[in-house]
DSSP file (Angstrom, degrees, kcal/mol; ACC not computed):
  #  RESIDUE AA STRUCTURE BP1 BP2  ACC     N-H-->O    O-->H-N    N-H-->O    O-->H-N    TCO  KAPPA ALPHA  PHI   PSI    X-CA   Y-CA   Z-CA
    1    1 A X              0   0    0      0, 0.0     2,-0.8     0, 0.0    67,-0.0   0.000 360.0 360.0 360.0 124.8   25.7  -65.5  -47.5
    2    2 A X        -     0   0    0      2,-0.0    67,-2.8     0, 0.0    68,-0.4  -0.885 360.0-157.8-109.2  98.0   26.1  -63.1  -50.5
    3    3 A X  E     +A   68   0A   0     -2,-0.8     2,-0.2    65,-0.2    65,-0.2  -0.597  21.2 159.0 -86.2 137.6   26.8  -59.6  -49.1
    4    4 A X  E     -A   67   0A   0     63,-2.6    63,-2.9    -2,-0.3     2,-0.5  -0.809  36.0-109.4-140.4-178.1   26.1  -56.5  -51.0
    5    5 A X  E     -AB  66  29A   0     24,-3.1    24,-3.0    -2,-0.2     2,-0.6  -0.973  14.2-148.2-127.2 125.7   25.5  -52.9  -49.9
    6    6 A X  E     -AB  65  28A   0     59,-3.4    59,-2.7    -2,-0.5     2,-0.4  -0.802  17.2-146.4 -90.1 119.1   22.2  -50.9  -50.1
    7    7 A X  E     -AB  64  27A   0     20,-2.8    19,-3.4    -2,-0.6    20,-0.9  -0.743  23.3-179.5 -88.1 133.9   22.9  -47.2  -50.8
    8    8 A X  E     -AB  63  25A   0     55,-2.6    55,-2.9    -2,-0.4     2,-0.5  -0.998  22.9-149.4-138.3 130.4   20.3  -45.0  -49.1
    9    9 A X  E     -AB  62  24A   0     15,-2.3    15,-2.6    -2,-0.4     2,-0.6  -0.866  12.7-162.1 -95.0 129.3   19.8  -41.2  -49.0
   10   10 A X  E     -AB  61  23A   0     51,-3.5    51,-2.2    -2,-0.5     2,-0.4  -0.967  11.9-175.1-115.6 121.0   18.3  -39.9  -45.7
   11   11 A X  E     -AB  60  22A   0     11,-3.2    11,-2.7    -2,-0.6     2,-0.6  -0.934  17.1-151.5-120.5 134.8   16.9  -36.5  -46.1
   12   12 A X  E     -AB  59  21A   0     47,-2.5    46,-2.8    -2,-0.4    47,-1.2  -0.942  20.0-162.0-104.8 119.1   15.4  -34.3  -43.3
   13   13 A X  E     -AB  57  20A   0      7,-2.9     7,-2.4    -2,-0.6    44,-0.2  -0.825   6.8-168.9-104.7 139.2   12.8  -31.9  -44.7
   14   14 A X        +     0   0    0     42,-2.9     3,-0.1    -2,-0.4     4,-0.1  -0.160  47.2  97.7-103.1-158.1   11.4  -28.8  -43.0
   15   15 A X  S    S+     0   0    0      1,-0.4     2,-0.2    40,-0.1    -1,-0.1   0.464  77.5  70.5  93.8   0.0    8.5  -26.5  -43.8
   16   16 A X  S    S-     0   0    0     -3,-0.1    -1,-0.4    39,-0.0     3,-0.1  -0.719 103.8 -76.0-134.9-174.3    6.0  -28.0  -41.4
   17   17 A X  S    S+     0   0    0     -2,-0.2     2,-0.4     1,-0.2    -2,-0.1   0.868 117.1  12.8 -57.9 -38.2    5.4  -28.0  -37.7
   18   18 A X  S    S-     0   0    0     -4,-0.1    -1,-0.2    -5,-0.0    -5,-0.1  -0.996  94.9 -89.1-139.9 150.9    8.1  -30.6  -37.3
   19   19 A X        -     0   0    0     -2,-0.4     2,-0.5    -3,-0.1    -5,-0.2  -0.144  36.0-146.0 -56.4 148.3   10.9  -32.0  -39.5
   20   20 A X  E     -B   13   0A   0     -7,-2.4    -7,-2.9    -6,-0.0     2,-0.2  -0.981   7.2-145.0-119.2 119.3   10.0  -35.0  -41.7
   21   21 A X  E     -B   12   0A   0     -2,-0.5     2,-0.4    -9,-0.2    -9,-0.2  -0.601  14.1-167.6 -83.6 147.2   12.7  -37.6  -42.5
   22   22 A X  E     -B   11   0A   0    -11,-2.7   -11,-3.2    -2,-0.2     2,-0.5  -1.000   7.6-158.5-132.6 136.8   12.7  -39.3  -45.9
   23   23 A X  E     -B   10   0A   0     -2,-0.4     2,-0.5   -13,-0.2   -13,-0.2  -0.965   9.7-172.6-114.1 131.4   14.6  -42.4  -46.8
   24   24 A X  E     -B    9   0A   0    -15,-2.6   -15,-2.3    -2,-0.5     2,-0.1  -0.929  19.2-136.7-129.1 107.6   15.3  -43.0  -50.5
   25   25 A X  E     -B    8   0A   0     -2,-0.5   -17,-0.3   -17,-0.2     3,-0.1  -0.397  19.4-176.1 -61.1 137.7   16.9  -46.2  -51.7
   26   26 A X  E     -     0   0A   0    -19,-3.4     2,-0.2     1,-0.4   -18,-0.2   0.485  48.1 -71.2-116.6  -9.8   19.5  -45.5  -54.4
   27   27 A X  E     -B    7   0A   0    -20,-0.9   -20,-2.8     2,-0.0     2,-0.5  -0.794  43.9 -83.0 142.0 174.3   20.7  -49.0  -55.5
   28   28 A X  E     +B    6   0A   0     -2,-0.2     2,-0.3   -22,-0.2   -22,-0.2  -0.980  49.7 162.2-118.5 126.0   22.6  -52.1  -54.5
   29   29 A X  E     -B    5   0A   0    -24,-3.0   -24,-3.1    -2,-0.5     2,-0.1  -0.838  41.8 -97.2-136.2 172.3   26.4  -52.1  -55.0
   30   30 A X     >  -     0   0    0     -2,-0.3     4,-2.3   -26,-0.2     5,-0.2  -0.347  55.0 -93.4 -79.1 174.9   29.5  -54.0  -53.9
   31   31 A X  H  > S+     0   0    0      1,-0.2     4,-2.0     2,-0.2     5,-0.2   0.915 126.0  46.4 -61.2 -47.0   31.3  -52.4  -50.9
   32   32 A X  H  > S+     0   0    0      1,-0.2     4,-2.1     2,-0.2    -1,-0.2   0.915 113.4  49.5 -64.1 -43.4   33.8  -50.4  -53.1
   33   33 A X  H  > S+     0   0    0      1,-0.2     4,-2.1     2,-0.2    -1,-0.2   0.876 110.9  49.4 -63.7 -39.8   31.0  -49.2  -55.4
   34   34 A X  H  X S+     0   0    0     -4,-2.3     4,-2.4     2,-0.2    -1,-0.2   0.888 109.8  50.7 -69.7 -39.1   28.8  -48.0  -52.5
   35   35 A X  H  X S+     0   0    0     -4,-2.0     4,-2.3    -5,-0.2    -2,-0.2   0.897 111.0  49.9 -66.7 -38.6   31.7  -46.2  -50.9
   36   36 A X  H  X S+     0   0    0     -4,-2.1     4,-2.5     2,-0.2    -2,-0.2   0.914 110.5  49.7 -64.7 -42.1   32.3  -44.4  -54.2
   37   37 A X  H  X S+     0   0    0     -4,-2.1     4,-2.3     1,-0.2    -2,-0.2   0.918 110.6  51.2 -61.3 -42.2   28.6  -43.5  -54.5
   38   38 A X  H  X S+     0   0    0     -4,-2.4     4,-2.5     2,-0.2    -2,-0.2   0.912 110.3  46.8 -61.2 -47.5   28.8  -42.1  -51.0
   39   39 A X  H  X S+     0   0    0     -4,-2.3     4,-1.9     1,-0.2    -1,-0.2   0.897 112.7  51.0 -64.1 -40.9   31.8  -40.0  -51.7
   40   40 A X  H  X S+     0   0    0     -4,-2.5     4,-0.7     2,-0.2    -2,-0.2   0.902 112.2  45.5 -65.0 -38.9   30.3  -38.7  -54.9
   41   41 A X  H >< S+     0   0    0     -4,-2.3     3,-0.7     2,-0.2    -2,-0.2   0.907 111.9  50.9 -70.5 -42.7   27.0  -37.8  -53.2
   42   42 A X  H 3< S+     0   0    0     -4,-2.5    -1,-0.2     1,-0.2    -2,-0.2   0.848 114.3  46.7 -65.6 -34.7   28.9  -36.1  -50.2
   43   43 A X  H 3< S+     0   0    0     -4,-1.9    -1,-0.2    -5,-0.2    -2,-0.2   0.576  94.6  97.4 -82.7 -11.7   30.9  -34.0  -52.8
   44   44 A X  S << S-     0   0    0     -3,-0.7     2,-0.3    -4,-0.7    -3,-0.0  -0.395  88.0 -97.1 -81.4 158.2   28.0  -33.0  -55.0
   45   45 A X        -     0   0    0     -2,-0.1     2,-0.4     1,-0.0    -1,-0.1  -0.563  43.5-139.0 -69.4 130.9   26.2  -29.7  -54.7
   46   46 A X        -     0   0    0     -2,-0.3     2,-0.1    -4,-0.1    -1,-0.0  -0.766  11.8-118.8-101.3 139.4   23.1  -30.2  -52.5
   47   47 A X        -     0   0    0     -2,-0.4     3,-0.1     1,-0.1    10,-0.1  -0.457   7.4-150.2 -74.6 147.6   19.8  -28.6  -53.2
   48   48 A X  S    S+     0   0    0      1,-0.2     9,-1.9    -2,-0.1     2,-0.4   0.641  88.5  44.2 -83.6 -20.4   18.3  -26.1  -50.6
   49   49 A X  B    S-C   56   0B   0      7,-0.3     2,-0.5   -36,-0.0     7,-0.2  -0.990  90.3-119.9-127.0 132.2   14.8  -27.1  -51.7
   50   50 A X    >>  -     0   0    0      5,-3.3     4,-2.7    -2,-0.4     3,-0.6  -0.616  19.1-148.3 -72.6 122.5   13.6  -30.6  -52.3
   51   51 A X  T 34 S+     0   0    0     -2,-0.5    -1,-0.2     1,-0.2     0, 0.0   0.796  93.5  51.6 -66.2 -27.3   12.5  -30.7  -56.0
   52   52 A X  T 34 S+     0   0    0      1,-0.1    -1,-0.2     3,-0.1    -2,-0.0   0.807 127.7  17.5 -79.3 -28.8    9.7  -33.3  -55.2
   53   53 A X  T <4 S-     0   0    0     -3,-0.6    -2,-0.2     2,-0.2    -1,-0.1   0.522  90.0-130.5-119.6 -10.9    8.1  -31.6  -52.3
   54   54 A X     <  +     0   0    0     -4,-2.7     2,-0.3     1,-0.3    -3,-0.1   0.783  65.7 131.3  55.6  32.1    9.3  -27.9  -52.6
   55   55 A X        -     0   0    0     -5,-0.4    -5,-3.3     1,-0.0    -1,-0.3  -0.809  66.1 -93.6-105.9 154.2   10.2  -28.0  -48.9
   56   56 A X  B     -C   49   0B   0     -2,-0.3   -42,-2.9    -7,-0.2     2,-0.7  -0.418  31.3-129.6 -68.0 137.0   13.5  -26.9  -47.5
   57   57 A X  E     -A   13   0A   0     -9,-1.9   -44,-0.2   -44,-0.2     3,-0.1  -0.786  24.6-179.4 -85.7 115.4   16.2  -29.5  -47.0
   58   58 A X  E     -     0   0A   0    -46,-2.8     2,-0.3    -2,-0.7   -45,-0.2   0.848  65.2 -15.2 -83.3 -37.0   17.5  -29.3  -43.5
   59   59 A X  E     -A   12   0A   0    -47,-1.2   -47,-2.5     2,-0.0     2,-0.4  -0.987  54.6-152.6-162.0 160.3   20.1  -32.0  -43.7
   60   60 A X  E     -A   11   0A   0     -2,-0.3     2,-0.3   -49,-0.2   -49,-0.2  -0.989   9.2-176.7-137.3 143.8   21.2  -35.0  -45.9
   61   61 A X  E     -A   10   0A   0    -51,-2.2   -51,-3.5    -2,-0.4     2,-0.5  -0.992  14.0-148.8-140.2 144.9   23.0  -38.1  -45.0
   62   62 A X  E     -A    9   0A   0     -2,-0.3     2,-0.4   -53,-0.2   -53,-0.2  -0.962  18.8-168.5-119.5 125.5   24.2  -40.9  -47.3
   63   63 A X  E     -A    8   0A   0    -55,-2.9   -55,-2.6    -2,-0.5     2,-0.6  -0.909  21.3-156.9-124.1 138.1   24.4  -44.5  -46.0
   64   64 A X  E     -A    7   0A   0     -2,-0.4     2,-0.5   -57,-0.2   -57,-0.2  -0.943  22.6-170.3-107.7 103.9   25.9  -47.8  -47.2
   65   65 A X  E     -A    6   0A   0    -59,-2.7   -59,-3.4    -2,-0.6     2,-0.2  -0.843  19.9-129.6 -99.1 121.6   23.9  -50.6  -45.4
   66   66 A X  E     -A    5   0A   0     -2,-0.5     2,-0.3   -61,-0.2   -61,-0.2  -0.517  32.8-179.3 -68.2 136.4   25.2  -54.2  -45.7
   67   67 A X  E     -A    4   0A   0    -63,-2.9   -63,-2.6    -2,-0.2     2,-0.8  -0.962  31.5-122.1-136.0 152.5   22.5  -56.5  -46.8
   68   68 A X  E  >  -A    3   0A   0     -2,-0.3     4,-2.1   -65,-0.2   -65,-0.2  -0.857  19.8-160.8 -94.2 112.0   22.4  -60.4  -47.4
   69   69 A X  H  > S+     0   0    0    -67,-2.8     4,-2.2    -2,-0.8    -1,-0.2   0.844  89.4  57.7 -64.0 -34.0   21.2  -60.7  -51.0
   70   70 A X  H  > S+     0   0    0    -68,-0.4     4,-0.9     1,-0.2    -1,-0.2   0.896 109.6  45.9 -61.9 -42.2   20.2  -64.4  -50.4
   71   71 A X  H >> S+     0   0    0     -3,-0.2     4,-1.1     2,-0.2     3,-0.6   0.902 109.7  54.2 -67.9 -42.0   17.8  -63.2  -47.6
   72   72 A X  H 3X S+     0   0    0     -4,-2.1     4,-0.7     1,-0.2     3,-0.4   0.886 106.3  52.7 -63.1 -38.6   16.5  -60.3  -49.8
   73   73 A X  H 3< S+     0   0    0     -4,-2.2     4,-0.4     1,-0.2    -1,-0.2   0.784 107.4  51.6 -71.8 -21.0   15.5  -62.7  -52.5
   74   74 A X  H <X S+     0   0    0     -4,-0.9     4,-2.0    -3,-0.6     3,-0.3   0.687  90.6  81.3 -83.4 -19.9   13.6  -64.9  -50.1
   75   75 A X  H  X S+     0   0    0     -4,-1.1     4,-2.2    -3,-0.4     5,-0.2   0.898  88.7  50.2 -53.2 -49.2   11.6  -61.9  -48.7
   76   76 A X  H  X S+     0   0    0     -4,-0.7     4,-1.9     1,-0.2    -1,-0.2   0.868 110.3  52.2 -58.6 -36.2    9.0  -61.8  -51.6
   77   77 A X  H  > S+     0   0    0     -4,-0.4     4,-1.8    -3,-0.3    -1,-0.2   0.898 110.3  46.8 -64.5 -42.2    8.4  -65.5  -51.1
   78   78 A X  H  X S+     0   0    0     -4,-2.0     4,-0.8     1,-0.2    -2,-0.2   0.853 111.2  52.0 -70.1 -34.8    7.8  -65.1  -47.4
   79   79 A X  H  < S+     0   0    0     -4,-2.2     3,-0.3    -5,-0.2    -2,-0.2   0.877 108.3  51.4 -69.3 -37.6    5.4  -62.2  -48.0
   80   80 A X  H  < S+     0   0    0     -4,-1.9    -2,-0.2     1,-0.2    -1,-0.2   0.896 106.7  53.8 -63.0 -42.1    3.4  -64.3  -50.6
   81   81 A X  H  <        0   0    0     -4,-1.8    -1,-0.2    -5,-0.1    -2,-0.2   0.730 360.0 360.0 -69.9 -18.7    3.0  -67.1  -48.1
   82   82 A X     <        0   0    0     -4,-0.8    -3,-0.1    -3,-0.3    -1,-0.1   0.448 360.0 360.0  80.1 360.0    1.6  -64.6  -45.6
């Protein structure tokens, strides 16, 4: 098993009847690199308005999710086989 970490931004957008969550993959890192990415993002100035949707950003969370790279590489093959 070859372990890596998927960096993901989770954003909760307002501006409609109910909040809408968005998950945005940010890349694959080793554990130390993902933790550094997370610290950098948490320390960065956060926008009040999402530039892609022009909706208010209610909250943001930055996640480092462990993933098995060997398993990820097999996923496209499994999808093609149907």
